[in-house]
C-alpha positions in Angstrom: -25.7 -12.5 72.9 -24.5 -14.8 70.1 -26.6 -17.8 69.3 -24.8 -21.2 69.1 -26.3 -24.0 67.2 -25.1 -27.6 67.1 -25.1 -29.3 63.7 -25.5 -33.1 63.8 -24.4 -35.7 61.3 -27.4 -36.1 58.9 -28.7 -39.2 57.3 -26.2 -39.6 54.4 -27.4 -42.8 52.9 -29.6 -45.9 53.2 -28.6 -47.9 56.3 -25.6 -45.7 57.1 -25.4 -44.7 60.7 -21.9 -43.4 60.9 -19.1 -42.0 58.9 -15.4 -41.1 59.1 -14.4 -37.5 59.3 -11.9 -37.1 56.6 -11.2 -33.3 56.5 -12.5 -30.1 58.0 -13.0 -27.6 55.2 -13.7 -24.9 57.8 -11.5 -24.4 60.8 -12.6 -23.0 64.1 -13.4 -19.3 63.8 -13.9 -19.5 60.0 -17.0 -17.9 58.7 -19.3 -20.0 56.5 -22.2 -19.3 54.2 -25.4 -21.1 54.1 -25.0 -24.3 52.0 -21.2 -23.9 52.0 -19.3 -27.1 52.6 -17.9 -27.5 56.1 -16.6 -31.0 56.4 -15.9 -34.1 54.3 -17.3 -37.3 55.7 -16.7 -40.8 54.2 -18.7 -44.0 54.5 -18.2 -47.2 52.6 -20.7 -46.0 50.0 -19.4 -42.5 49.3 -17.3 -39.6 50.3 -19.4 -36.4 50.7 -19.1 -32.8 51.5 -21.7 -31.7 54.1 -22.9 -28.1 53.8 -23.8 -25.8 56.6 -27.6 -25.3 57.1 -27.0 -21.7 58.4 -24.6 -18.8 57.8 -22.3 -18.0 60.7 -18.9 -18.9 62.2 -17.7 -22.3 63.1 -16.8 -22.4 66.8 -16.3 -26.1 67.7 -15.4 -29.4 66.0 -16.5 -32.5 67.8 -14.2 -34.9 65.9 -10.7 -34.9 64.6 -9.9 -36.3 61.1 -10.0 -40.1 61.2 -12.5 -40.3 64.0 -16.0 -41.8 63.5 -19.1 -39.6 63.7 -22.5 -41.0 64.5 -25.8 -40.0 62.8 -27.8 -37.6 64.9 -24.8 -36.8 67.2 -23.1 -33.4 67.3 -20.7 -32.8 64.5 -19.8 -29.1 64.9 -21.1 -25.9 66.5 -21.8 -22.8 64.6 -22.3 -19.2 65.9 -25.3 -17.9 63.9 -25.2 -14.6 62.2 -27.2 -11.9 63.9 -30.8 -12.1 62.9 -30.7 -15.8 62.1 -32.4 -18.5 64.2 -31.8 -22.2 64.2 -34.9 -23.2 62.3 -34.5 -26.6 60.7 -33.9 -25.9 57.0 -36.2 -27.4 54.4 -34.8 -30.6 52.8 -34.6 -28.9 49.4 -32.0 -26.5 50.9 -29.4 -29.2 51.0 -27.1 -29.5 47.9 -28.2 -32.3 45.8 -24.7 -33.6 45.3 -23.9 -33.4 49.1 -25.8 -36.5 49.9 -25.4 -39.9 48.2 -28.2 -41.6 46.5 -29.4 -44.8 48.0 -27.1 -47.6 46.8 -28.9 -50.5 45.1 -27.8 -53.6 47.0 -26.6 -56.7 45.2 -28.4 -60.0 46.1 -26.8 -61.4 49.3 -24.8 -64.4 48.8 -25.9 -67.5 50.8 -24.4 -67.5 54.3 -22.0 -70.2 55.3 -23.8 -70.7 58.6 -27.3 -71.0 59.7 -26.5 -68.6 62.6 -25.8 -65.7 60.2 -29.0 -66.4 58.3 -31.0 -66.1 61.5 -29.0 -63.2 62.9 -31.1 -60.5 64.6 -31.0 -56.9 63.6 -27.7 -55.3 64.7 -28.3 -51.6 63.9 -27.6 -50.7 67.5 -24.1 -52.2 67.4 -21.4 -49.6 66.7 -19.4 -50.7 63.7 -18.3 -49.3 60.4 -20.3 -50.5 57.4 -17.2 -52.2 56.0 -16.9 -54.1 59.3 -20.6 -55.2 59.1 -20.0 -56.4 55.6 -17.0 -58.4 56.7 -19.0 -59.9 59.5 -21.6 -61.0 57.1 -19.0 -62.6 54.8 -17.5 -64.4 57.7 -20.9 -65.7 58.9 -20.7 -63.9 62.2 -23.6 -62.4 64.1 -22.1 -59.0 64.9 -24.4 -58.4 67.8 -22.6 -61.2 69.7 -19.2 -59.5 69.4 -17.7 -57.5 72.2 -16.1 -54.5 70.5 -12.7 -53.2 71.6 -12.8 -50.0 69.8 -13.8 -46.5 71.0 -17.2 -46.6 72.8 -17.3 -50.4 72.3 -17.1 -50.2 68.5 -16.6 -53.5 66.8 -13.4 -53.6 64.7 -12.3 -56.1 62.0 -9.7 -57.4 64.5 -12.5 -58.3 66.9 -14.1 -60.5 64.2 -10.9 -62.3 63.4 -10.2 -62.9 67.1 -13.8 -64.2 67.5 -13.2 -67.0 64.9 -9.6 -67.6 65.9 -9.5 -67.2 69.7 -6.2 -69.0 69.9 -4.4 -66.5 67.6 -3.0 -63.6 69.5 -2.5 -60.7 67.2 -0.6 -57.8 68.5 0.7 -56.1 65.4 1.3 -52.7 67.0 4.1 -54.1 69.3 5.7 -55.9 66.3 6.1 -52.8 64.2 9.5 -51.2 64.2 9.5 -47.7 65.8 12.7 -45.7 66.2 13.4 -42.4 67.7 12.4 -39.6 65.3 10.0 -41.7 63.3 6.9 -39.9 62.1 3.5 -41.6 62.5 0.7 -40.7 60.1 -2.9 -42.0 60.3 -4.3 -44.0 57.4 -7.7 -42.3 57.0 -10.2 -41.2 54.4 -9.7 -42.4 50.8 -6.4 -44.0 51.7 -8.0 -46.1 54.3 -10.8 -47.2 51.9 -8.2 -48.1 49.3 -6.2 -49.9 52.0 -9.2 -52.1 52.8 -10.2 -52.8 49.1 -6.7 -53.8 48.1 -6.4 -56.2 51.0 -9.9 -57.6 50.1 -8.9 -58.1 46.5 -5.6 -59.9 47.2 -7.2 -62.1 49.8 -10.1 -63.2 47.6 -8.7 -63.2 44.0 -5.9 -65.4 42.7 -4.2 -62.9 40.4 -2.1 -63.6 37.4 -0.5 -61.1 35.1 0.0 -60.9 31.3 2.1 -58.4 29.4 2.1 -57.4 25.8 3.5 -54.7 23.6 1.1 -52.9 21.2 2.4 -51.0 18.1 0.7 -47.6 18.4 2.0 -45.5 15.5 -1.3 -45.1 13.8 -3.0 -44.4 17.1 -0.6 -41.6 17.8 -1.3 -40.0 14.4 -5.1 -40.4 15.0 -5.0 -38.9 18.4 -2.9 -35.9 17.1 -5.6 -35.1 14.6 -8.3 -35.1 17.3 -6.0 -33.2 19.7 -5.6 -30.3 17.1 -9.4 -30.2 16.6 -10.0 -30.3 20.4 -7.6 -27.4 21.0 -9.9 -25.2 18.9 -12.8 -26.0 21.3 -10.6 -25.9 24.5 -11.0 -29.6 24.9 -7.9 -31.6 26.0 -7.8 -34.8 24.0 -5.8 -37.5 25.8 -5.3 -41.2 24.8 -7.8 -42.4 27.4 -11.0 -42.1 25.2 -9.2 -44.2 22.5 -8.1 -46.8 25.1 -11.7 -46.9 26.5 -13.2 -47.4 23.1 -10.7 -50.2 22.2 -11.4 -51.9 25.5 -15.2 -51.8 25.0 -14.8 -53.3 21.4 -12.6 -56.0 22.9 -15.3 -56.8 25.6 -17.8 -57.2 22.8 -15.7 -60.0 21.4 -14.8 -61.4 24.9 -17.8 -60.7 27.2 -16.5 -63.0 29.9 -14.0 -60.4 30.9 -16.8 -57.9 31.7 -18.0 -59.9 34.6 -18.2 -60.1 38.4 -17.9 -63.1 40.7 -20.7 -63.7 43.2 -19.8 -66.8 45.2 -20.1 -69.7 42.8 -21.9 -67.6 40.1 -20.4 -65.6 37.3 -22.4 -62.4 36.4 -21.6 -61.4 32.9 -22.6 -57.7 32.5 -24.2 -56.4 29.3 -23.1 -52.8 30.0 -19.5 -51.7 29.9 -19.1 -49.5 33.0 -15.4 -48.9 33.0 -13.6 -47.7 36.1 -10.7 -45.3 35.5 -8.1 -45.0 38.2 -7.0 -41.5 38.6 -5.4 -39.1 41.2 -7.5 -36.6 42.9 -7.1 -34.0 45.7 -8.5 -36.7 48.1 -6.1 -39.4 46.8 -6.4 -42.3 44.3 -10.0 -42.8 43.2 -11.8 -44.9 40.5 -14.7 -43.0 39.0 -16.8 -45.1 36.6 -17.7 -44.1 33.0 -21.0 -45.7 32.4 -22.3 -47.4 29.2 -19.1 -47.0 27.2 -20.4 -49.6 24.7 -23.1 -47.0 23.7 -20.7 -44.1 23.2 -18.9 -43.0 20.1 -15.3 -41.9 20.2 -16.4 -38.2 20.2 -18.9 -38.9 23.0 -16.1 -40.5 25.0 -13.8 -37.5 24.6 -16.4 -35.2 26.1 -17.6 -37.7 28.8 -14.0 -38.4 30.0 -13.2 -34.7 30.1 -16.2 -34.1 32.2 -15.5 -37.0 34.6 -11.9 -35.9 35.0 -12.8 -32.3 35.8 -15.3 -33.5 38.4 -12.6 -35.7 40.0 -10.1 -32.8 40.1 -12.7 -30.6 41.8 -14.2 -33.2 44.2 -17.6 -32.9 42.5 -18.2 -36.6 41.6 -21.6 -37.9 42.4 -21.8 -41.1 44.5 -23.4 -42.8 41.5 -20.2 -42.1 39.5 -18.1 -44.1 41.9 -19.8 -47.4 41.8 -21.0 -50.3 39.5 -17.8 -50.7 37.6 -17.3 -53.9 35.6 -13.7 -53.5 34.5 -10.9 -51.0 35.3 -8.1 -49.3 33.5 -5.2 -47.4 35.0 -2.9 -45.0 33.0 0.6 -44.7 34.3 1.5 -42.7 31.3 0.6 -39.5 33.0 3.3 -40.1 35.6 6.4 -38.8 34.0 8.0 -41.5 31.8 5.3 -43.8 33.0 7.6 -46.8 33.7 7.6 -49.9 31.6 5.3 -52.5 33.2 3.0 -52.9 36.2 1.1 -55.6 38.1 -2.2 -53.9 38.9 -4.5 -55.2 41.6 -8.0 -56.1 40.4 -10.9 -53.9 41.6 -12.9 -56.6 43.4 -15.3 -58.1 42.4 -14.3 -57.5 38.8 -12.2 -60.1 37.0 -9.7 -57.9 35.0 -7.8 -54.7 35.1 -5.5 -53.0 32.5 -2.5 -50.8 33.3 -1.0 -48.8 30.4 2.3 -47.0 30.3 3.5 -44.0 28.4 3.7 -44.5 24.6 7.4 -44.5 23.7 9.6 -45.0 20.7 11.0 -48.5 20.6 12.8 -50.8 18.1 10.2 -52.9 16.2 10.7 -55.7 13.7 9.0 -55.0 10.4 9.5 -57.0 7.2 12.9 -58.3 8.5 14.0 -54.8 9.4 14.3 -53.1 12.7 12.6 -49.7 12.7 11.4 -47.2 15.3 7.8 -47.4 16.2 5.5 -45.9 18.8 4.8 -48.7 21.3 2.3 -49.0 24.2 3.1 -51.5 26.9 0.0 -53.4 28.2 0.0 -54.8 31.7 -3.0 -57.0 32.6 -4.1 -58.7 35.8 -6.8 -61.4 35.7 -8.8 -63.5 38.1 -7.4 -67.0 37.5 -10.6 -68.6 38.8 -12.4 -67.2 35.7 -9.8 -66.4 33.1 -7.4 -69.0 31.7 -4.0 -68.2 30.2 -5.1 -68.8 26.6 -8.2 -66.6 27.1 -6.0 -63.8 28.5 -3.6 -64.0 25.6 -6.4 -63.9 23.0 -8.1 -61.0 24.8 -4.9 -59.0 25.0 -3.9 -59.8 21.4 -7.2 -58.5 20.1 -6.8 -55.3 22.2 -3.3 -54.8 20.8 -4.7 -55.3 17.3 -7.1 -52.4 17.8 -4.3 -50.2 19.1 -2.2 -51.0 16.0 -5.2 -50.6 13.6 -7.5 -48.0 15.3 -9.9 -47.5 12.4 -12.7 -49.5 14.2 -12.5 -46.9 17.0 -14.0 -44.3 14.8 
């Protein structure tokens, strides 16, 4: 008789008691090897692939994509291979990169109310980590909230209704639905991005600044590195050059490499630059750490490694956090457009979007000539960055793009 074992959701991080099922990598009746990934689960700290502790065949899923799984509760059933028993595997059997490292917590900002400062432990309340964080920011004791979600789960809407009882929000009935419309759930990475973008626009007064950078010398420099990289099977893109120029600019303008913590500005000494890029899971922002300490050659190799990890879903949780400024390259998307108004990655204070380098008319010594030009689109936190500061910052960055010798 086949032996069925129920696999539960393990402890996947400090203080995390639940996670959203993003995707089943193994369908029902699929065979699975020991330590082979079965399901992708996302928390507000990381997205992780959970491996099977035993070889066998998956026979039941307890959750659909988009549903919330609870630590210690059944996740899936596996029919064990003949000769195997459900003996708890040693901890070392788990893949090191399948579980996120504990996330260092930033110092908590002072609460707006004494009630939240004296709030009791609420670990027994069902709520996503992002909802708990929102409750803390709103000064609400989440244990006092009556959840309206599945199994009494507290939702963000419950928090807003709690502080605004007179406001009757019924967004579902106000959304236009016509016959034949298709409804798709916003889950996984898309849901996390959804929440972060709303948070950024709600908290940060954005303003944008645009500038054209003459990039003819940069194009020639990159071509030389590209030819050398081809000999070593290394793809040399413009990103390492843009990262190096950004780091050198931050050396001159350190205020742009900062984060806002209530009424404090934290100026970071390390340049941890987030790079927005597409992945099989959606848009992600892995972070290249300590760019200020890396040479251009180092950056070429480091960026190549980070990009390959993103494309194969092998990023470590530590590579997805602690960013201090972000860059997004639209140049990889066909013609790359002309300009953009990127949304700042909260709690950072600046973000750069670049478009594809194109030949454009350029004034030079009272003549109009064709030059390679890179369009720079910045967004800044206007609480921290003034217009004249933004202009000086962008102008110096454009200077390095035009004269890239300092990048070497």
